[in-house]
N, C-alpha and C positions, 0 to 999 in steps of 0.2 A: 504493500500500500504506500509506504513512505520509506525512502532510502536516502540517507545523508552520508556523503562520502568525502572525506578529506576537506571539510568545509573551513574556509578562512574568510573572515569578514571584519573589516575595520570601519570605525566611525569616528570622525574628528581626530584622527591620529591614534585612537585607542583600539587595540585588538580585542574584539569580543569573542571570536572563534578562531582557533588555529589548529588545523588538521583534525577537526572534530568529525566524528562519524557515528551513526546509529541507525537502526532499522526498526520500523513499526509494522508488524504484519497486519493484514486485514482482520477486523473483528476485535482487535485488542483495545483495551482502555488504559491509557497511560497518563500518569501525572508527571508534569514537568516542574521540577523544583530547583531552587538555587537562591542565592542571596539577591536582595533588591539591587537592580542595576547590573546584574550579571549578563543580561541579554536575552531573557526568556521571551519577552514581547517581540524583540527584534527577530528571533527565530521564527515566530509566527508570520512576520512580514516576509521572510525568505521563503517559507513554505507556500504562501499565497502568491509568490512571484511579484509582490509589491516592491521588494528589494532584491538586489542581485549580488551574488557572492563574488568576492575578489578572487577566490580560487576554490576548486572543488565543485561539488554539485549537490543540489537538493532536488531529488526526483520524486514526483508523485505519479502513481500509475495512471496511464492514459485513460481519459474518460471519467475520472473520479470527480464527483461533485464535492467541493470544499465548502463547508458552512461555518458560520460563526455569528456572533452578535454584531449587528451594525454599529459603526462608530457613532452615527447620529441617531438619537432616539426618535421614533416615529412621533409626529405631532400634527397630523392632518385632521380633516373632518370625519374620516372613516372611523367606525366603531372599533373597539379593541378586537372583537371577534373577526371582523372583516379584515383587519390588518394582519392578524395571524394567519387566516386562511389564504391571504394573498401571498404569503411567504413561500408556499409550494407553487412555484411558477409553472411547473409541468401540469399540475392538476388544473390550475386556473386557465391555462392555454387550451387544454383538452375540452374543458367545459364550454369555453367560448366557441371553439371550433365545432363542437357537437350541435350547436344551435343553427349552424349554417351548412354543415356537410350534407351533400346529396348522394355521393357515391356509396353504394351499399357496402363495398369492401372496406372503405375508409371508416364508415360508421361502425362496422364490426370491430375494426382495429381500435377505434377510440374507446368503445364501451368495454372491450377486452382489457385494455390498459387501465381504464378507470376502475374496473373490477379488481384487477391485480393489485392496484395501489390502495384499494379499499376507500375509494373516494366518497362513497356514501356515508362512511363513518367519520369523515374528516371534521365536520362541525362539532360533533360530540368530543372528538379527540382534542381539538383546539380549545373547546370550553373547559375540558378537564385540566389541560396544561395551565390555562389562565387561572382556574380555580386553585390549583396547587400553588401558584405564585401569589395568591392573595386577592384575586378579583372575583367578587361574587357575581351572580347572574345579572343584576342590574348594572354593575360597573362594566361588564363585558359589552353592553349595548351603548355605552357612552362614547363620545368621540375622544380620540387620543389627546387632542388639544386641551381637554379639560384637566389633564393630570399633570402633576409636577414632574420634573426631570427624573427623579429617582424612580417613580412609578412607571414612567415611559420606558426607562431602561429595562424594567421587568417585562414590558411588552416586547421589547426587542429580543430579550432572552427567550420568551415564549415562542416568538416567530422562528428563532434559530432551532429550537427543540422540535417544533412542528414540521419544519421543512424536510427532515429526514435526509440529511446530507450523508454521503458515503464516508467522509472524513470531517468530523466536527471539531473545531478549535474553540475552546472556551478560555478566556483570560479573566481570572478572578470573578467567576459568575456569582458568588455569594455576597459581593461587596454592597449591593443595593437591596439585599434581602434581610428580612427579620428572621428570627430563629425558626418560626413555623415554616416559612417558605424554604429556608435552608435545609431543614429536615426533610421536606418533601423532595427537594432537588437531589439529595443524597440517594433516596430510594429510586427516583426516576432514572438517574444516571447509572445506578447499579444494574438496572434491567435494560439499559440501552443496547440496541442490537448492532449498531454500526461501529466504526472505528472512532475512538475518542482520544483527543489530546487536550489536557486541561492544565492550565497554570493556576495554582492555588496555594495559599498558605494555611488553608483550613485543614487541620490534621484529620478531623472526623470525616470530612468529605473524601480525603485521599485514602483513608482507611477503608471506607465502604464502597467507593465507586470505581476504583482502579485495580487492575491486576498486575501492573508493573509501574516502576518509577524511573524516569530519566533525570539524572542529576547533572546540572550544568555547573561546572567549577573549573576555574583557571583555563577557560576557553575550550574545555573538552566536554563531551557528552558521554556519560556512563549509564548503562541501563541495568536495573536491578529487578529481579522477579519479586512479585508480592506487593502488598500495600505499603503505606508509609512506615508503619511500625517495623515491618520486616526490613525495609530499606535501611532504616536508621540502625537496626541491630546488625545487619550484614556489613554496612559501611564501617561501623565501629570496630567490628572484628577485623575487617580488612586493614584499617588504620593501625590496629594493634600489631598485626602481623607485619605490616610494612615497617613499623618502628623496630620490631625485633630484627628484621632483616638488615635494617640500616645499622643498628648497633653491632650486629655480627660483622658487617662489612667494615665498619670503622675499626673494630678490633683487628681484623685481618690486615687492613691497611697499615695500622700502627706496627703490627708484627713485621710486615714486609719492609717498612721504612727503617725499623730498628736493625734488621739484617743488613740492609744496604749501607746504613751509616757505619756499621761495624766493619764491613768487609769490602767496600767498594774500592779501597786503595791497597788491598792485600792481593798480591799477584795470584795466589792459588784460588782465591774466591772471586776475583774480578768478573769472570764470565757469569757466574751465578748471580752476582750483584746486578749486572747489566740485564740479565733475564728478568729479575724481579722488578727492575725499573720499568721494563716494558709491560709487565703485568699491571703495575700501578697505572700506567698510561691507558691501558685497555679497560681498566675497571670502570664500568658505568656507575656513576653515583646514584644511589637510591634517594629519592626526594624526601626531604624532611616532612613529617606528618603534622608539623605545627600549622594550625589553621588560623585564619583571621580571627582575632579576638571577638568572641560573641558579646553582643551588647549586654550590659548588666544594668538593671534598674535597681534603685534603692530609695524607697520613700522614707523621709525622715519620720522618726517615731514620735507620736504625740504624747502629751502628758495625760495621765489617767483622769477621767471624769466619772463621777457616780452616775449610775443609770437612772432614768433613760436619757439618751441623747436627744431623741425626738419622740413625742407621743401624740397620737391623733385620737380624738374621741368624736365619732360620728361626724367627721369633717367632710366637707364638700369643696371641690376645687374646679376652677374653670376660668374662662376669660370673660369677666363681667363687661357689659350686661349680657345676659343670656342664660341658657340652661347650663348647669355644671357638667363638666366632662366626666368627673368621677364624684361619687357621693357615698355616704355610709362607710367612710374610712375610719376604722378603729384598729390602729396598728402602733407598734413601738419598735424603736431601734436602740440597741445597746452597743457598748464598745466592742464586744466580741462577736458581733453579728456579721455574717457573710451571706448576703441576700442577692438572688438573681430574680429579675422581673421577667415573667413570661407573658405572652399575649401578642396577638397580631398587631402589625403597624396600624395606627389609627385608633387603637383601643384606649390610649391615654397613658402609656408608659412614660413618655417624655414629659407630659403634664405632671405626673406624680413626682418625677425627679425634680422638676422645677419647684414644686411645693416643698420637697425635702431640702432643696438648696436655698430656700427663702426668696426665690425670685417670683413666686406667686404666694398670695395669702389665701387662707381659707375663706370661702364664700359664706360658709355656715359651719356650725360645730366648733371644735376647738383643736388647735395644733400648738403644742408647747415645745420649746427648744431650751436646752440647758444654756444658762447665761454665758458660760465660757466657751460655747461650741464654736469650733472653726471647721468650715466645710471646704473641701476641694472638689471642684466640679469640672468634668471633662466632657466635651462634645466635639465631634469632628468638624462641625461648621466653624468652630473657633479658629481653625487654621486660616480661614479667610480674613480674620482680624489681625493676623501677624503683619508687621511692617516689612515689606519686601526689601527695603533698603537698610534694614538694621540687622545686626548679628545677634545670635543667641545671648552673647554677653551683654549687649546693649539692652535687649528686652528685659533680661533679668536684673541688671543693675538699676534700671529705672524704677522697678517696683520693690526691690529689696532694700535699697538705701543702706547698703552694708559695704564694708571694705572689699576691695577687689578679690582678695584671697578667699573670702567666704562666698562671694558670688560664683567664682570659678569652681570652688569645692562643691557647691550645690549642683552646678551644671555637670560636674564630673560624675555625680551619682547617676546621671542619665546618659552617659556615654559621650558627652561633649568635652573632649580633652584636646589640648593643644590647639591646632588650627581650626578644628571643627567649631569651637566656641566663637571663632572670629570670622565665620563664613556668613555671607549675606543670606537672609532667610529665603530670598528668591532662588538661591542655588542649593537649598536643602532638598533632599528627597522627601517623599510623603511620609516615610517612616521616621525620618529625623524631625520633621515638623510635629509629628505626634509626640515624640519624646520631649521636644521643647515644651509642648503643652502640658505634659506630665510634670516637667520641672516648674513651670509657672504656677500650676494649680497647687503644688505641694510646698511652696516656699515658706509658708507659715506653720508647717507641721500640722495639717488638719487632723481632726479627730474622726472624720468620716470622708471617704472617697466616693463620689458619685460618678460613675463611668458609663457614658452612653456611647456604645459601639467603639471601644478603645482600640480594636485590633485591625481596623480596615486596611491600614497601610503598613502593618508590621509583617515581616517575614516570619517563617516558622521559628527560627532561633530567637527572634525578638519576642515572639508570643510566649515562648517558654520562659524567657527572662522576666516577662511581666507576671506570669503565673508565680514564679518564685518570689518576686518582689511583693505581690499582694499577700501571699501566704506568710511572709516575714513581717508584714505590716501589723502593728498591734491595735490599730483602730478598726472602725467599722467599714464595710465595703458594700455598696449597692451597685449592682451591675446590670446593664442592659446590653445583650450581645447576641449575635447570630452564631457564635462559635460554641458548639456543644462541648468541645474539649476544655475551653476556658471555664465554662459554667460548672462542669463536673469537677474540675480540680480546685476551683476557688470557693464556690458557694456551698453552704451547708443548709440553707433554707431557700425555698422557692415561694414567691408570691405571684399569683395569677391575676393579671389585669384583664378583666372581661366583663361584659354585661353592665358597664357603667360603674364598676366598683373594683376594689382590689382586696383579695383575701389570701391567706396562707394556703398553699397547695399541699395537700396531704399525699406526698409521694416524691419520687425522684424523677430525673429526666427521662428514664425509661418508661415510667408510668405516664408521663406527659406525652411521650411519643405514642403510646397506646391510645390515649385519649384523642389525640389528633387523628390517628388512623380510624378510629371509630366514627369520628365526625365526618371524615371524608367518605366512609362507606355509607353513612346515612345520607350524605349529600348526593352520592351517586344513585342511591335508591330513590330519593325524591325526584332526581332528574329523570330517571326512567319512568317514574310514576306520572310525571307531568312535564313534557318537553317544553323548553323555553320557546318564546315566540320566534326567535331567530332560527332555531332548529326546525320548528314546524314550517316556517316559510321556506327554508332550504329544502325540506322534504317534499313540499308541494311542487317546488320548481323542478326537482329531480324526477318526480313522478310524471310531470308534464313532458319532460324530455324523453322519458322512457316510452310514454305513449306515442310521442311523435316519431320515435325511431323504431317502434315495434314492428311496423309493416316491413320495413327494410331488413330488420334483423331476422324476421321469419323467412324472408326471401333468401337471405344469406345462409340461414340454417338449412333450408331445403336444397340450395345449390351445393353446399358442402356435403350434405348427406348423400346426394346423388353421385357426386364425384367419389366419395368414400366407397360407395357400393361398387362403382366401376373399378377402382383401384384394387379392392379386395378380390374382385373377379380375376384381374390380371395376375395378382399375386398367387392365387390358387393354381392358375394355369402354369406359371413359371415353376412352382414347387412340384407340380406333377411331372414337368419335363425333367427336372433335376432328379426325380426319383425313378425315371425311366432307365432300365438297365442298359439299353443301347447308348443313351446319352452318357451314362456313367463310364461305359467302356470306350467312348469315342475320344475325340481330341481334347487335350488339356485346355487349348485356347477357347474352345466352345464352352467348356465348363466354367472357365473364368469369366467369359462374357455374360453367361446366364447369372453367375453369382453377383457380378457388378449390377446387372439390371435389377435383381432381387433386392440388393441393398438399397438402391435408389428408390425402388417402389416402397420399401418399408419406411424410409424417411418421408416420402410424400404422404403415405398413409398417416404417419404420426403427426405431421404438420396439419393435414386436413382434419384429423380428429380433434386437434387442439382448436382449430378455427370453428368447427362445428360445436364443440362443447362450450367454447367461449360465447358463441351466439346464443346457445340454449340458456347458459347461466345469466347472460345479459337480459334475455327475455324473462326469465324467472325473477330477476331483480326488479 
């Protein structure tokens, strides 16, 4: 399906790939991992032929349809369902042609192909994908233009999944999803039938949806069998083995050098010494296994406060004037709490976090906070508030009002050491901007950390560093995340935001998955019980098309049946000749000619049978 051979690619004088090679067989699902900036997205551009290699080759099997999420999110007047259905260009073209086609043979071909691709089930499949990504039946009928950019990117993802590409390329597909949609996507990709190449830092997704991992490191591509956990284990074992081999080589090198130094000027040993010098020259050095230093986070430890930090008694919160977003809130948070908020986007998780942060006040009921409480609040949109022409040091110095040594020491807790602390924010990566936000929010040693999607721009190593930092933090943590791995390792309590309120969820993340699965089953049962307006409309249109083409299809079926009868008669005659003793004892050339004719007849019969059956199936449809 995909074969990369001796690939070299440079950008702005920097070598991203040098002599890299790897193959992806058809039907395999592969995760592409590597540090931020290592060239993963660039590799996708090379596969799509949007970029061209400096040397080597990136070969995709001829005729393969490459799919992926469009860079520009759809935003026209078409409904979400119409937008997703249009993503299957072949289906849309065939349906359009079927309305005007007059030739019986072509009509048969069109309906055969539509039947093969299960076109009749397409609206239901598109609706199921949209539902899995968080769009209910009403939302699916609304124009794309009515939705925000993040929601439109979900529509773009739905279109990519619906189009059924032979090779599907997905670059961080969970970044615009909430936990519920991310869990659905895990299951959907796990059952994907095509070839999949996915860039992701989501460990849970890489563990469930892929059967191998390609690691991009130092310009090379190395493929490992199994999911992400197995890749990590295998690679660790390989690094340990490499370290042992290097130590052994260094010991051997020192032994040879010692011999040479002792005997190179002694006449009786000079030849042996020269031989060992040649051995040293031929000895290929084994690379050091020292890796780039993994980012380490370290949140400052807060002073102990007596519980509760925050308590709510029948509180309601919203954006006055108007109906509250959440009400009936009777919850409390203590210093040792680790809480993850569950619930689909739009249910009010961010509103609750703003209430906890003190950015919103209760509309009714009572919310109390400890008098000495300090809150650290993180949200991805805050990256837009960074000053592009200022360095991390300048950002931090302005709000800390402390000596330079203390400012730089605090930045060092989040990986900003040496020149990185003096790099303009405009030149920082997404992950570095996220780490700068962590540093800014924690400058006063807050008692509670409120984290709204903190991992979107962090690579796998940085996410692990965040897990360790949060588990070492002695204050409270309230987390909103689509990353199940982060939730499972950090939180010990789950709150479910649903139905206009928030309550503790009695269970773990596995129980929540089961709850979501049951809801989806119920939704599918409801959908089967009463089809949506769009599905009914599509059904009526397809039935009208079927009636219009029925006469021609019946004619095509009769023609195929008559031809099949004639071909079978010829086949019987040929087989009788081949069984004739006189023919069998005759010339070899005659036997060969009859065998060739019989083979051709069998192929014609098979092809005619397929045409006949396809016409009958189309009629039945």
